[in-house]
C-alpha positions in Angstrom: -3.6 24.2 -2.9 -4.0 21.1 -0.8 -1.8 18.3 0.6 -3.7 15.1 0.6 -2.7 11.8 2.2 -4.2 8.6 0.8 -3.8 5.3 2.6 -5.5 1.9 2.7 -8.1 1.3 5.4 -7.9 -2.5 5.6 -5.2 -5.2 5.0 -4.0 -3.6 1.8 -5.2 -4.4 -1.8 -8.0 -1.9 -1.5 -7.5 -0.4 -4.9 -5.3 2.5 -3.9 -3.4 2.5 -7.2 -6.5 3.3 -9.2 -7.6 6.1 -6.8 -4.2 7.7 -6.8 -4.2 7.5 -10.6 -7.5 9.3 -10.7 -6.6 12.0 -8.2 -3.2 12.6 -9.9 -5.1 14.5 -12.6 -5.7 17.2 -9.9 -2.3 17.0 -8.3 1.1 18.6 -9.2 3.1 15.9 -7.5 2.7 12.4 -6.0 4.8 11.2 -3.1 5.3 7.6 -2.1 6.4 7.7 1.6 6.8 4.1 2.9 7.1 0.4 2.1 9.1 -1.0 -0.8 8.8 -3.4 -3.7 6.4 -5.6 -1.6 3.7 -3.2 -2.7 1.6 -3.9 -5.8 -0.5 -1.0 -7.1 -2.5 -2.0 -10.2 -3.9 0.5 -12.7 -5.8 -0.4 -15.8 -5.7 2.0 -18.8 -7.5 0.8 -21.8 -6.1 -2.6 -22.7 -3.0 -2.0 -20.6 -2.6 -3.4 -17.0 0.2 -1.7 -15.2 1.5 -3.0 -11.8 3.6 -0.5 -9.9 5.7 -1.5 -6.9 8.0 1.4 -5.9 7.2 4.2 -8.3 4.2 6.4 -7.3 1.0 5.5 -9.2 0.9 9.1 -10.6 3.7 8.1 -13.0 1.1 7.2 -15.6 0.3 10.9 -16.2 2.9 12.8 -18.2 4.3 16.0 -16.7 3.4 15.0 -13.1 6.3 15.0 -10.7 6.6 11.6 -8.8 8.8 11.4 -5.7 10.0 8.4 -3.8 10.4 9.6 -0.2 13.0 8.7 2.5 10.6 6.3 4.2 10.8 3.9 1.4 13.3 1.0 1.4 14.4 1.0 -2.2 15.3 -2.0 -4.4 17.4 -0.5 -7.2 17.5 -3.7 -9.2 13.7 -4.1 -9.4 13.3 -0.3 -9.8 15.2 -0.5 -13.0 13.0 -3.3 -14.2 9.9 -1.4 -13.3 11.1 1.7 -15.2 11.9 -0.4 -18.3 8.5 -2.0 -18.1 6.8 1.4 -18.0 8.8 2.7 -20.9 8.0 -0.3 -23.0 4.3 0.5 -22.5 4.7 4.1 -23.5 4.8 5.7 -20.0 7.6 7.5 -18.2 9.2 9.0 -21.2 10.7 11.8 -19.3 13.4 10.8 -16.8 13.1 14.1 -14.9 9.6 13.0 -13.9 11.0 10.9 -11.0 12.9 12.1 -8.0 14.3 9.7 -5.3 15.3 10.6 -1.8 19.0 10.4 -1.1 18.1 9.3 2.5 16.1 6.2 1.4 17.6 2.9 2.6 18.6 0.3 0.1 17.4 -3.3 -0.2 20.3 -5.5 -1.1 20.2 -9.2 -2.2 21.2 -10.5 1.2 18.0 -8.8 2.6 15.9 -10.9 0.2 17.8 -14.1 1.2 17.3 -13.4 4.9 13.6 -12.8 4.3 13.1 -16.1 2.5 15.4 -18.0 4.9 13.6 -16.8 8.0 10.2 -17.7 6.6 11.4 -21.2 5.8 12.9 -21.5 9.3 9.6 -20.4 10.9 7.7 -23.1 9.1 4.0 -23.1 10.3 4.7 -19.9 12.3 5.7 -17.9 9.2 4.4 -14.4 8.8 3.6 -14.7 5.1 6.0 -12.1 3.7 6.5 -11.4 0.0 10.1 -12.5 0.3 11.3 -9.1 -1.1 13.7 -8.3 1.7 11.6 -5.5 3.2 11.6 -6.6 6.8 15.4 -7.2 7.0 16.1 -3.8 5.2 14.0 -2.0 7.8 15.7 -4.0 10.6 19.1 -2.6 9.4 17.6 0.9 9.2 16.3 0.8 12.8 19.5 -0.9 14.1 21.4 2.0 12.5 23.4 -0.3 10.3 21.6 0.2 7.0 23.0 1.5 3.7 21.3 4.6 2.3 21.2 5.7 -1.3 23.5 8.6 -0.7 26.2 6.2 0.7 26.5 4.6 -2.7 28.0 7.7 -4.2 31.0 7.6 -1.7 32.8 4.6 -3.0 35.2 4.2 0.0 32.4 4.4 2.6 30.1 2.2 0.6 32.7 -0.5 0.1 33.7 -0.6 3.7 30.1 -0.7 4.9 29.2 -3.4 2.4 32.1 -5.6 3.4 31.2 -5.4 7.0 27.5 -6.1 6.3 28.2 -9.0 4.0 30.4 -10.7 6.5 27.7 -10.4 9.2 24.9 -11.5 6.9 26.8 -14.4 5.4 27.4 -15.8 8.9 23.6 -15.7 9.6 22.7 -17.0 6.2 25.1 -19.9 6.0 25.3 -21.0 9.7 21.7 -20.6 10.8 19.4 -20.3 7.7 21.1 -22.8 5.4 21.2 -20.2 2.6 24.1 -19.3 0.3 26.3 -16.3 1.1 27.3 -13.3 -1.0 30.5 -11.8 -2.4 30.9 -8.2 -1.3 33.0 -7.3 -4.3 30.4 -8.5 -6.7 27.6 -6.5 -4.9 29.9 -3.5 -4.8 30.3 -3.5 -8.6 26.7 -4.1 -9.3 25.2 -1.5 -7.0 27.8 1.1 -7.9 26.7 0.8 -11.5 23.0 1.0 -10.4 23.7 4.1 -8.4 25.2 5.8 -11.4 22.1 5.0 -13.4 19.9 6.8 -11.0 22.3 9.6 -9.8 20.5 12.3 -11.8 17.2 11.4 -10.0 18.6 11.4 -6.5 18.1 14.6 -4.4 17.1 15.9 -1.0 13.3 15.3 -1.6 12.3 16.9 1.7 13.6 20.2 0.4 11.8 19.7 -2.9 8.5 18.8 -1.3 8.5 21.7 1.1 9.3 24.1 -1.8 6.3 22.7 -3.7 4.2 23.4 -0.6 5.5 27.0 -0.4 4.5 27.4 -4.0 0.9 26.3 -3.2 1.1 23.2 -5.3 -1.3 20.3 -4.9 0.5 17.2 -3.5 -0.9 13.7 -3.1 0.9 11.4 -0.6 0.5 7.8 -1.5 0.7 5.0 1.1 1.4 1.3 0.5 -0.2 -1.8 2.1 -3.0 -0.9 4.6 -3.8 0.2 8.1 -4.2 -3.3 9.5 -0.7 -4.1 8.3 0.9 -1.2 10.2 3.8 -2.2 12.4 2.3 -0.4 15.4 -1.5 -0.4 14.7 -2.0 -3.6 12.7 -2.5 -7.2 13.5 1.1 -7.7 14.9 3.1 -9.8 14.2 1.2 -10.5 11.0 2.0 -7.0 9.6 4.5 -5.3 7.3 7.7 -3.7 8.6 6.7 0.0 8.3 4.1 2.4 9.5 1.4 2.4 6.9 -0.9 4.9 8.6 -1.4 8.5 7.5 1.0 10.0 10.1 3.9 8.2 8.3 3.4 10.5 5.3 5.2 13.3 7.3 8.0 11.1 8.5 8.5 9.3 5.2 8.6 12.5 3.1 10.2 15.1 5.4 7.3 17.5 6.1 5.6 18.7 9.2 2.2 17.4 10.3 0.7 20.9 10.0 1.2 20.7 6.3 -1.5 18.0 5.8 -4.9 19.2 4.8 -7.0 16.0 4.3 -6.7 12.3 4.8 -8.5 9.8 2.6 -9.0 6.2 3.4 -9.5 3.7 0.6 -12.1 1.0 1.5 -12.9 -2.1 -0.5 -16.7 -2.9 -0.4 -15.8 -6.2 1.2 -12.6 -7.4 3.0 -9.5 -9.2 1.8 -6.1 -10.1 3.2 -3.0 -11.9 1.9 -0.7 -14.0 4.0 -1.1 -15.3 7.5 -3.0 -13.8 10.5 -6.5 -13.6 12.0 -9.4 -12.5 9.8 -12.7 -12.5 11.7 -15.1 -12.1 8.6 -13.3 -14.5 6.4 -15.5 -16.7 4.2 -14.5 -20.2 3.2 -17.8 -21.0 1.4 -19.1 -20.4 -2.1 -19.6 -16.7 -1.5 -15.9 -16.3 -0.5 -14.9 -18.1 -3.7 -17.3 -15.9 -5.7 -15.8 -12.7 -4.3 -12.3 -13.9 -5.1 -13.1 -14.9 -8.7 -15.3 -11.9 -9.5 -13.0 -9.5 -7.8 -9.8 -11.1 -9.4 -8.4 -11.3 -5.9 -4.8 -12.4 -6.5 -1.8 -10.5 -5.2 -0.3 -8.0 -7.6 3.2 -8.7 -6.2 3.2 -12.4 -5.5 0.1 -13.7 -7.4 -1.1 -15.4 -4.2 -4.9 -15.7 -3.9 -6.4 -13.3 -1.4 -8.6 -14.5 1.5 -12.0 -12.8 1.1 -14.8 -11.9 3.6 -17.6 -9.5 4.5 -16.9 -5.9 5.2 -15.6 -5.4 8.8 -16.9 -2.2 10.4 -15.0 -2.8 13.6 -11.7 -2.9 11.8 -12.7 0.2 9.8 -13.5 2.2 12.9 -10.1 1.4 14.2 -8.6 2.6 10.9 -10.6 5.9 11.1 -9.4 6.5 14.6 -5.6 5.9 14.0 -5.6 7.7 10.6 -8.0 10.6 11.2 -9.8 10.0 7.9 -11.6 13.1 6.7 -13.1 11.2 3.7 -13.3 7.7 2.2 -13.1 6.2 -1.2 -15.1 3.0 -1.9 -13.8 0.4 -4.4 -15.0 -2.8 -6.0 -18.7 -2.2 -5.3 -19.4 -3.9 -8.5 -18.1 -7.2 -7.2 -21.1 -7.5 -4.8 -23.6 -7.4 -7.7 -25.7 -10.5 -7.9 -25.7 -11.4 -4.2 -29.2 -11.7 -2.7 -28.0 -10.7 0.8 -24.9 -8.8 1.9 -23.5 -8.8 5.4 -21.6 -6.2 7.4 -19.8 -7.0 10.6 -20.9 -4.3 13.1 -19.3 -5.8 16.2 -17.4 -8.9 17.6 -18.4 -11.4 20.2 -15.6 -12.6 22.5 -16.3 -15.1 25.3 -20.0 -14.2 25.2 -19.5 -10.4 25.3 -20.0 -8.0 22.5 -17.0 -5.8 21.7 -17.0 -2.8 19.3 -13.3 -1.9 19.4 -10.6 -3.7 17.4 -8.5 -5.7 19.9 -4.7 -5.2 20.1 -4.3 -8.8 21.3 -3.8 -11.2 18.4 -5.1 -14.0 20.6 -8.3 -12.2 21.3 -8.8 -11.4 17.6 -8.3 -15.0 16.7 -11.2 -16.0 18.9 -13.6 -13.2 18.0 -16.8 -14.1 16.2 -18.4 -11.5 13.9 -21.8 -10.1 14.7 -23.5 -9.3 11.4 -26.1 -6.9 10.0 -27.7 -8.2 6.9 -29.0 -6.1 4.0 -30.6 -6.8 0.6 -28.3 -7.0 -2.3 -28.9 -5.9 -5.9 -28.9 -7.7 -9.3 -28.2 -4.9 -11.7 -24.7 -4.6 -13.2 -23.0 -1.3 -12.4 -21.0 -1.0 -15.6 -21.4 2.3 -17.3 -23.0 4.1 -14.3 -21.7 7.7 -14.0 -23.9 9.2 -11.4 -24.6 8.2 -7.8 -28.3 8.6 -8.3 -28.2 6.0 -11.0 -26.9 3.3 -8.7 -29.4 0.6 -7.7 -31.4 1.6 -4.7 -30.0 -1.2 -2.6 -26.4 -0.3 -3.6 -27.1 3.3 -2.4 -28.6 1.9 0.8 -25.5 -0.2 1.4 -23.3 2.8 1.0 -25.4 4.9 3.4 -25.4 2.2 6.0 -21.6 2.1 5.9 -21.3 5.8 6.2 -23.7 5.9 9.1 -21.8 3.1 11.0 -18.5 4.8 10.3 -19.4 8.5 10.6 -17.3 9.4 7.5 -18.6 10.2 4.0 -17.4 8.6 0.7 -16.2 11.1 -1.9 -15.4 8.5 -4.6 -17.0 5.2 -5.7 -15.2 2.8 -8.0 -17.3 0.4 -10.1 -14.5 -1.4 -12.0 -10.9 -1.5 -12.9 -11.0 1.2 -15.6 -10.4 4.9 -14.9 -13.8 5.7 -16.4 -15.6 3.2 -14.1 -15.6 5.7 -11.3 -18.1 8.1 -9.7 -16.3 11.2 -8.3 -18.7 12.8 -5.8 -16.2 15.4 -4.6 -12.6 16.2 -5.4 -10.3 16.5 -2.4 -8.3 19.2 -4.3 -9.6 22.7 -4.8 -10.6 23.7 -8.3 -7.8 25.5 -10.2 -8.5 28.9 -11.7 
C-alpha cells in the first residue's frame, strides 16, 4: 500500500486533474484536502470535457471512494450542481462513492458577496479572486465563527448561528461594501434542505481514512491550486486562503504526517498564473500569446485568460523545498512543440546581484529580472508517442536539463489532454498482487 500526496508546484493550473485521474486507476480512495469551489480540475475522456471544482478528480472512475476532507470549505449549492452535471454525463452513478467530512466549513451566499464586494472596493489593489467566497469562509473558520457541515443537522444551533452571522455580515455588506444583505430565515430553509440532501454522505472522514490506511489501501491525496498560491509559502498577498502545500494533506484530512509515503509535484512545461501578482518570467510577446492559444490557457473556474511565461526553476526549487517532493509529473510538454528556442529561468537578478532562492518579499519579486538558459526546441508533434525513448531528442534533453537543475526525477509526462496521451515512467503505487 502507499499514501501519495499530489500537489501543484507552480501557481496552479498545472494539470493536476488529469494526473489524479490517471493515478486513480491504482488507488482505492482519493481525498481532496483543501480549497473550495475556486478550484477547477479539468479531465478529458473521449469527447467529454469534465471540470471538477470540489469533488475529487477520482470520481470519474466507478467504484473508487472519493472523500472531501475537513480542510475544504464546502459550497453545498454548487456541489449539488457539480453532482448533477457528472450524472448527466454518465459518471457518479453510485451515491455511496462520495463521502464528505462533517467538520468541513460551509461557504454561504454572504461569503460570496463579501468576496466580490471587497474586490470591488480594492479597485486597482484587488487580489484577483474567483469571487466564490473562499477567503471570507476561511476568515470565519480561523476567527472561530464559521459554520461547519455538522452544525446544519442541529436546527436550533444552526438557526441561532446563522441569525448572528447574517446580522454581522449584513452590516458590513450594506454599510461598507454597498452590497445587498441577506434574510437569515431564507438561508436557513435553503441550507437545511441542502443538508438533508447530503446527510447520507456526511461522516467523520478522518476515521474512515485512517481505517483505510490500517487496511493497507492505496490512497491518493489531491491538492487544489498550487504551491505559489499557498497562504504561507506563496506570493502573499496574491495567494489563495488555504495551505496548498503537501503538509496540508495531513491537517485537511485528519491523518498524521508519518502516514505519507511519497509526495508528487505537478509541473507544467512552462509557467502560467491567473489573477494579480508578480510573475518574473511572464511573456507579453507573440510567444506568450502562442503558449496561451496552443495550451488553451483559460481558467477552468472563471474562464479568465492565464498569463504565460517560460519555466521558472527558481520558483520550482522553492516548491521542492517546502513540499519535499519525491517525484515530479510533467504536463503540457506538447505545447512547446514548434518553438525554435526554449528558455528556462535558472536564477533572478535583483539590483545587479544574482539570486537563486525565491524571495519572500513581494516587492523584491516584482523587481527581479529572470536569468535565462536557452535550449534548442523541437518541431515534431508529440501526439501518439507512448514511450520516453520515442520523444524528440531535444524534448528529452529539455526534460533532463529540468531534472538536473531541480534534482528530482519525472515519473509521468503528459503530452495532451486525453488520458492516453501520457507516458507513465513509474507508478507511485506498488503493483497489486
